[in-house]
C-alpha positions in Angstrom: 113.4 83.4 26.6 116.6 81.3 26.8 116.7 77.5 27.1 117.8 77.5 30.7 115.0 79.7 31.8 112.4 77.7 29.8 113.6 74.4 31.4 113.5 76.0 34.9 110.0 77.5 34.2 108.8 74.0 33.2 110.2 72.4 36.3 108.7 75.1 38.6 105.4 74.8 36.9 105.5 71.0 37.3 106.1 71.4 41.0 103.1 73.8 41.3 100.9 71.3 39.4 101.9 68.4 41.6 101.2 70.5 44.8 97.9 71.7 43.4 96.9 68.1 42.7 97.6 67.3 46.3 94.9 69.7 47.5 92.4 68.5 44.9 93.1 64.9 45.8 92.7 65.7 49.5 89.2 67.0 48.8 88.3 64.1 46.4 89.2 61.3 48.9 87.9 63.0 52.0 85.2 60.4 52.6 87.4 57.4 52.0 90.9 58.1 53.4 91.4 59.6 57.0 93.7 62.6 57.2 96.2 61.4 59.8 96.6 58.0 58.0 97.1 59.7 54.6 99.7 62.1 56.1 101.6 59.3 57.9 101.8 57.0 54.8 102.6 60.0 52.5 105.7 60.8 54.4 106.7 57.3 55.2 106.6 56.5 51.4 108.5 59.8 50.6 111.2 58.8 53.1 111.6 55.4 51.5 111.9 56.9 48.1 114.4 59.6 49.2 116.6 57.1 51.1 118.6 56.0 48.0 119.3 59.6 47.1 120.4 60.4 50.6 122.3 57.1 51.3 125.8 58.4 50.5 125.4 61.4 52.8 123.3 59.7 55.4 126.0 59.5 58.1 127.2 63.1 57.6 123.7 64.5 57.5 122.6 62.5 60.6 125.5 64.1 62.5 124.1 67.5 61.5 120.6 66.5 62.5 121.8 65.3 65.9 123.6 68.6 66.5 120.4 70.5 65.7 117.8 67.9 66.7 115.2 70.3 68.3 115.2 72.5 65.3 114.9 69.7 62.7 112.3 68.0 64.8 110.2 71.2 65.0 110.5 71.7 61.3 109.3 68.1 60.7 106.4 68.5 63.1 105.2 71.8 61.6 105.6 71.1 57.9 105.2 67.3 57.3 103.0 66.7 60.3 100.8 69.6 61.3 100.5 71.6 58.0 99.7 68.6 55.9 97.2 67.0 58.3 95.5 70.3 59.0 95.1 70.9 55.3 93.5 67.5 54.7 91.2 68.1 57.7 90.2 71.5 56.3 89.5 69.9 52.9 86.8 67.7 54.5 84.5 70.7 54.8 85.6 73.3 52.3 85.9 73.2 48.5 89.3 72.7 46.9 89.0 75.9 44.9 88.3 77.9 48.1 91.3 76.3 50.0 93.7 76.8 47.0 92.8 80.4 46.5 93.1 81.2 50.2 96.5 79.4 50.2 97.8 82.0 47.7 98.3 84.2 50.7 100.9 81.9 52.2 103.8 84.4 51.6 101.9 87.0 53.6 101.8 84.7 56.6 105.5 84.2 56.3 106.1 87.9 56.4 103.8 88.3 59.5 105.4 85.5 61.4 108.9 86.8 60.6 107.8 90.2 61.9 106.5 88.7 65.2 109.1 86.1 65.8 112.3 87.6 64.2 111.4 91.2 64.6 112.0 91.7 60.9 111.1 95.2 59.7 107.5 95.5 58.4 107.2 98.6 56.2 104.2 100.6 55.3 104.1 99.0 51.9 104.2 95.5 53.3 101.5 96.3 55.9 99.3 97.7 53.2 99.8 94.7 51.0 98.9 92.4 53.9 95.7 94.4 54.5 94.7 94.2 50.8 95.5 90.5 50.7 93.4 89.7 53.8 90.5 91.7 52.3 90.6 89.3 49.3 90.7 86.3 51.6 87.9 87.6 53.7 85.7 88.0 50.6 86.4 84.4 49.5 85.8 83.0 53.0 82.5 85.0 53.3 81.4 83.7 49.9 80.9 87.2 48.9 78.7 88.0 51.8 80.5 90.2 54.4 77.7 89.7 56.9 78.9 86.1 57.4 82.1 87.4 59.0 80.3 90.0 61.1 78.1 87.1 62.4 81.1 84.8 62.8 79.4 82.5 60.4 81.9 80.9 58.1 83.1 77.4 57.0 85.1 75.6 59.6 87.2 74.1 56.8 88.4 77.6 55.9 89.5 78.1 59.5 91.6 74.9 59.3 93.2 76.1 56.1 94.1 79.5 57.7 95.5 77.8 60.7 97.6 75.6 58.5 99.0 78.7 56.8 100.0 80.1 60.1 101.8 76.8 60.8 103.6 77.0 57.5 104.7 80.6 58.3 106.3 79.3 61.5 108.0 76.5 59.5 109.3 79.0 57.0 110.8 81.1 59.8 112.6 78.1 61.2 113.9 77.3 57.7 116.0 80.4 58.0 118.0 78.6 60.7 118.4 75.3 58.8 121.8 73.6 59.5 124.2 74.8 56.9 126.0 71.5 56.6 122.7 69.6 55.9 122.1 68.8 52.2 118.7 69.8 50.7 117.8 66.1 50.1 119.0 65.2 53.6 116.8 67.9 55.2 113.8 66.7 53.2 114.5 63.1 54.1 114.7 63.8 57.8 111.7 66.0 57.7 109.7 63.2 56.0 111.0 60.7 58.5 110.3 62.9 61.5 106.9 63.8 60.1 105.9 60.2 59.7 107.1 59.5 63.2 105.1 62.4 64.6 102.0 61.3 62.8 102.2 57.6 63.8 100.4 58.0 67.2 97.6 60.0 65.5 97.3 57.4 62.7 97.1 54.6 65.3 94.4 56.6 67.1 92.4 56.7 63.9 92.9 53.0 63.4 91.6 52.3 67.0 88.4 54.1 65.9 88.1 52.0 62.8 89.5 54.6 60.4 91.9 52.9 58.0 93.6 53.9 54.8 91.7 51.4 52.6 93.6 48.9 50.4 91.6 50.1 47.4 92.4 52.1 44.2 91.4 55.3 46.0 93.4 54.6 49.1 96.6 53.3 47.5 96.4 55.9 44.7 96.1 58.7 47.3 99.2 57.5 49.2 101.1 56.9 45.9 100.3 60.4 44.5 101.0 62.3 47.7 104.2 60.3 48.5 105.6 60.3 45.0 104.4 63.4 43.1 103.3 65.9 45.8 106.5 65.1 47.9 109.4 63.8 45.9 108.7 64.9 42.3 107.5 68.3 43.3 110.5 68.8 45.6 113.2 67.7 43.2 111.6 69.7 40.3 111.4 72.9 42.4 114.9 72.5 43.8 116.2 72.0 40.2 114.4 75.2 39.1 115.9 77.2 42.0 119.3 75.9 41.0 118.9 77.2 37.5 117.3 80.6 38.0 117.4 81.2 41.8 114.7 81.3 44.5 113.5 84.9 43.8 112.4 84.0 40.3 111.3 80.4 41.0 108.9 81.5 43.8 106.6 83.4 41.3 105.7 80.1 39.7 104.1 79.0 42.9 101.3 81.4 42.1 100.3 79.0 39.4 99.2 76.5 42.1 95.7 78.1 42.7 95.3 78.4 38.9 96.2 74.8 38.3 94.2 73.7 41.3 91.0 75.5 40.3 91.2 73.9 36.8 91.7 70.4 38.3 88.9 71.0 40.8 86.5 72.0 38.0 87.4 69.0 35.8 87.7 66.3 38.4 85.5 67.4 41.3 82.8 69.3 39.4 83.4 72.4 41.5 82.4 75.7 40.1 84.2 79.0 40.1 82.0 81.6 41.8 81.9 85.3 41.5 83.6 85.7 44.9 86.6 83.7 43.7 86.9 85.9 40.6 86.9 89.0 42.8 88.7 87.8 45.9 91.6 85.9 44.4 93.0 88.9 42.3 92.7 91.1 45.3 94.4 88.6 47.6 97.2 87.9 45.0 97.7 91.6 44.3 98.2 92.2 48.1 100.6 89.3 48.3 102.7 90.7 45.4 102.6 94.2 46.9 103.7 92.9 50.3 106.5 90.5 49.1 108.0 91.8 45.8 111.0 94.1 46.1 111.0 97.4 44.3 113.1 97.6 41.2 
């Protein structure tokens, strides 16, 4: 292993750890911090932190954003707004371990949405991988009891997580059309800004119902972690890894996210890894790899 790869691996693993922590934190503070408020303040803080990095290119990037405003706005709504808030809502009623293991199938949803929207070719190998992956997810969601699915008796939080993954698939498809002249930091800055703007009415609705982000260690810590580590640190680390070893090698380190998350959930939330996790996750992950990894 050369030094460049080792550094890139460390950066990609750090990004996965930060993102895993976001899911565990979302579960930990579910009773104290409302989901829309957390999503709004997360992206507002991220935009403030990213502004100095973007400042020199702000005018040029803004011109690109204006020329592609519907596209960038849709990306902001889907990723920073809907995906994050739906994830936090789902974590109100499902365990962090469950949500994280189900989220491992995210690449499969991207393949499906690309097939539906872009008419990208879906081969037999991909279709088989998707089927295997969903069998693993179904086993996790059913808590190892298939009769739950037949009776349509499953956790509503798992349904929110699955819906969030569909939203992420849509965002990933739009990402293929990102403005070529828009810098990576600029795109993230405007997505953060747009996401915060989209979430503001929902946050104000929560406030009108007496649901505030509390000015406590839990509330401020949640905003700080999600805004700094889950947004900025994770993004910059992952982008740096991609710059060193490319996206096709960096993406495999995202499979560490459920592993890191399960460990964090056991340590900090007292959650337990059940038999259906040990069976369902390898099946789901195997299906993902089968559907998304190129031959050779």
